[in-house]
C-alpha positions as CSV (number, residue, x, y, z in Angstrom):
1,M,44.1,24.7,55.6
2,H,46.6,25.0,52.9
3,F,47.3,28.7,53.5
4,E,46.7,28.9,57.2
5,D,48.3,25.6,58.4
6,D,50.6,25.0,55.5
7,V,49.1,21.6,54.7
8,Q,50.0,20.2,51.2
9,W,47.3,20.0,48.5
10,T,48.1,16.2,48.2
11,D,47.3,15.7,51.9
12,I,44.0,17.6,51.6
13,A,43.1,15.7,48.4
14,A,43.8,12.4,50.1
15,A,41.5,13.3,53.0
16,L,38.8,14.4,50.5
17,A,39.2,11.2,48.5
18,A,38.8,9.2,51.7
19,Q,35.5,10.9,52.2
20,G,34.4,10.0,48.6
21,V,35.2,13.2,46.7
22,T,36.0,12.3,43.1
23,Q,36.9,14.0,39.9
24,G,34.7,14.2,36.8
25,N,35.8,10.8,35.6
26,G,35.0,9.0,38.9
27,K,38.5,8.7,40.1
28,P,39.6,10.0,43.5
29,I,40.5,13.7,43.4
30,T,44.3,14.4,43.2
31,G,46.4,17.1,44.8
32,R,47.1,18.6,41.3
33,R,43.4,18.7,40.4
34,L,42.5,20.3,43.8
35,E,45.2,22.9,43.5
36,T,43.9,23.8,40.0
37,L,40.3,24.0,41.2
38,M,41.3,26.3,44.1
39,R,43.4,28.5,41.8
40,N,40.5,28.8,39.3
41,I,38.1,29.8,42.2
42,R,40.6,32.4,43.4
43,L,40.9,33.9,39.9
44,Q,37.2,34.0,39.5
45,N,36.8,35.8,42.8
46,E,39.5,38.3,41.9
47,K,37.9,38.9,38.5
48,E,34.4,39.4,40.1
49,A,35.9,41.8,42.6
50,K,37.5,43.9,39.8
51,K,34.2,44.0,37.9
52,T,32.4,45.1,41.0
53,A,34.9,47.8,41.7
54,V,34.6,49.1,38.1
55,R,30.8,48.9,38.2
56,E,30.7,50.9,41.5
57,Q,32.9,53.6,40.0
58,R,30.4,54.4,37.3
59,K,28.3,57.4,38.1
60,D,25.0,56.0,37.1
61,A,25.5,52.7,38.9
62,A,27.0,54.4,42.0
63,T,23.8,56.4,42.5
64,H,21.7,53.3,42.0
65,N,23.8,51.2,44.4
66,A,23.6,53.9,47.1
67,E,19.8,54.1,46.8
68,R,19.5,50.3,47.0
69,E,21.7,50.1,50.1
70,D,19.6,52.8,51.9
71,D,16.3,51.1,51.0
72,K,16.5,47.3,51.1
73,T,12.8,47.0,50.0
74,I,12.0,47.7,46.4
75,K,8.9,49.9,46.0
76,L,7.0,49.6,42.8
77,K,5.1,52.6,41.4
78,L,2.6,52.9,38.7
79,A,3.3,55.1,35.7
80,P,1.8,58.6,36.0
81,E,-0.8,58.0,33.3
82,L,-2.1,55.0,35.3
83,T,-2.4,56.9,38.6
84,Q,-4.6,59.7,37.3
85,R,-8.3,59.2,38.1
86,T,-10.4,59.6,35.0
87,R,-14.1,59.4,34.7
88,P,-15.3,56.5,32.6
89,E,-16.6,57.5,29.3
90,Q,-20.4,57.4,29.0
91,H,-21.4,55.0,26.3
92,T,-24.3,56.1,24.2
93,V,-26.4,53.4,22.7
94,I,-26.7,53.7,18.9
95,S,-29.9,52.4,17.4
96,E,-29.9,50.0,14.5
97,A,-31.6,52.6,12.3
98,D,-28.7,55.1,13.0
99,I,-26.2,52.5,12.0
100,R,-28.0,51.9,8.7
101,R,-28.2,55.6,8.0
102,D,-24.5,56.1,8.6
103,A,-23.6,53.1,6.3
104,L,-25.9,54.6,3.6
105,A,-24.3,58.0,4.0
106,R,-20.8,56.5,3.6
107,H,-21.8,54.6,0.4
108,A,-24.2,57.3,-1.1
109,H,-21.7,58.3,-3.7
110,L,-21.9,54.8,-5.1
111,L,-25.7,55.0,-5.4
112,N,-26.0,58.3,-7.3
113,K,-27.6,58.0,-10.7
114,K,-25.8,59.4,-13.7
């Protein structure tokens, strides 16, 4: 309204205040406050547009952005080592006697007589 119809910020603020729009402190919004808010929003939008333009100029991001625009759905893939089919290892059952013999062999050097 301000830019297209050349309506003053104070008139817009008065209309918003009549509808119950207030500032942070609970008072009706003023023309000066509304003008400041609109300028801050405009500056934020310009800053974001500049950041986006710089980001799109980067080679690594440009390729990524082009891929994303072509394919709107994101397809997840497993890592190659997870996609290979491997045979499950065959577990051999070790008897209790085998376990004891292995433990004895590991500690045999402690049991040698001098």
